N, C-alpha and C positions, 0 to 999 in steps of 0.2 A: 347099453350104447347111448350115448349123447346125443341130444339133438341142438341144433344151431338156436340158440337164444337171443336171435336178432332182434325182435320186437316183443318178446315177454313182457317186459315190464310196461310197455304202453299199454298192450292188451290188457294186463293186471288192471291196470287204472281203469281202463274202459271196462271192464267187468265189474268192477267195484262200483262204479258211478252210475251205469245203464241200469242193472237189477241186482239190486241187493240180495234177493231170495233165490235159493238155488231149487228145482225141481228134481234134484238127483239124478239118477241113472235114466235117461230117455227110452234105453231099449234100443238104439242105433249103435251099430257097430259098422267097422270097415276094416275089411281082411288084406292081407299081404298084397292081394291084385288091385288093391284101389276100389274094389265092388262094396257097395253098401246094402246094408240089411236092417229091417226092423224086427225084432223079435225073433230072428233067426231066418226070416224069410226075405230074398231080394227084393231090393227096391229097384223097379224095371223102368221107370219114368226117368230119363235121363234129364229132364228139365228140372224135376223134383230134386234129384241129386246135386245138378249144379246149384238150385237155390238153397239146400242144406250147405253145399260147401262154401256158398260165399258169406255164410254166418258162422263158420268155423273158427274157433281160435285154438292156441295153447298157450296156458299161463307157465310161469318160472318152474313149477313143479313138475311141468309135463303132462298135466290133466288136459284132455281135450274138451272144449265146451262148444257147444251150440247154443248161440246167443240171438234172442230177439228182444224187441223194445216190451213185450210181455212175458217173456220167461228166459230161463238158461238152463241147462242140463248138460249131464256128461255124455260124451259119446267114446266108446272102446275103440281103440284104433290097435292093431297087431303090429304094425310097424310105423308107417308114416301115412297120412290121409291119402297122397296123390301119387300117381304113376307118370312120368313123362314117357310118352307113347310116341312123339315124334320130334325131328330135330330139323332146323332149317338154317342155312349159313348164307349170310349176305357178305360180299366182299370178300371173297375168299382169298388169303393170305395172311400176311401180317397185321392188317387192319380189319379183319374178319369180325364180324358180328354173329355169336351162336344163340338162336331162339328156342326155346324147348316147350312143347306143346302136350298139356296134361290131360288126363282122361276125364277131366271136368271141364275142358275147351280154356283153361287159363294158357296164356303164352308169356312167357318170362325170358327176358333176356340174361344171358349169363354175364354177370358184371359185378363189381364191387358190392352193390347193395343186394345183390342175388347170387351168392360165391357157390362154389360147389365144395362139398364135405365128401372127402372117402372114407369108408370104414369097411370091415370085413366081415364076412357072413361066420360067425363062430363055428358052425356045423362043417362048412365046406372050406373056409379059408379064402374063396372067392373075394374080389372087391365088390362093395357095395357102394355106388355113387350117388349121391343125394343134392339136390339144389334147393336153397332157400326159396319159398314163394311169398308168403305175406304172414303177418300176425303169428309168428312163431311155428308156421306150418312149412313143411318140406314136401317133396317128391322124389321118390327113387327113381331112378332112369332105369327104364326099360333094358333088358340085355341087347335086344337090337339096336336101341339109341346109344347105349354105352359103346356098343363094337364101332357105330358109326363115328362117334366122338374119338375112339381110339385111332380109326382111319386118320384122322385129322392132326394127331398129336405128334408133338417135336420134342426130341430131347435137348435139353440146356442145363448149362452148368448154373446153380443157384449159389448167389453171393453167401459167404457162410454168415456174415455180420447181419446182412438185412432178410435172408431170405427171399430177396427178391431175384427174378430171373436175369442173370446178366452175363453176356458172352464172356469167357474166360474168367469168370469169377472161382475163388477157393471153394468148394463144396461138391458135395455128391451131385451127379447127372440125375436129372428128374425130367421125366416124361409127363407132358401136358399138352393144354391147347391155350390159345392165345384168343381172347374176347373182349371185345371194346377196351383194348389197350393195356389187359391185365392177363397175367398168364395164371392159369390154374391147373396145378398138378393133378397127373391122375397116379403117379407111384415114383419111386426110384429105380434106377438101375444098378445092378452090382451090389456091393457088399454095405 
């Protein structure tokens, strides 16, 4: 499954310029639920997890790195490092602003700089929604957050030539949400 490469190139340049040498595998891992582990033992201090999360990045090859001024090393990530665990909506309606809150206390506004990406679970076929966070990193929306987003969804016709939502456009009907003046598809209706 491909990940959003939004800032992968700048992150690569930062990695090369900040710390030329790698310490290799740091023994850190992040499971599918966004829980962090060191050598298989859970890291139970939220402030330590937030600190590690603040220096985490992903390069263009998909490798996750923990980068400090003194060292850098790889981190094993089962899916993506973060989970969106809550959602707030300001100004409900056409001008709404959707904010997603992660398990490491990041708050990200769904907008053109932090788009939504839809994938499918290979085993179940269920939708897997992701939002871009920073430095090549994404958060998967938890099921309750995704269902709350679906409750806000509208069905629009996407203009075939531009893939922009447009009333009466010639294209498939798409279900999605508006945030910050942009339409973010959640899926298509019909064939």
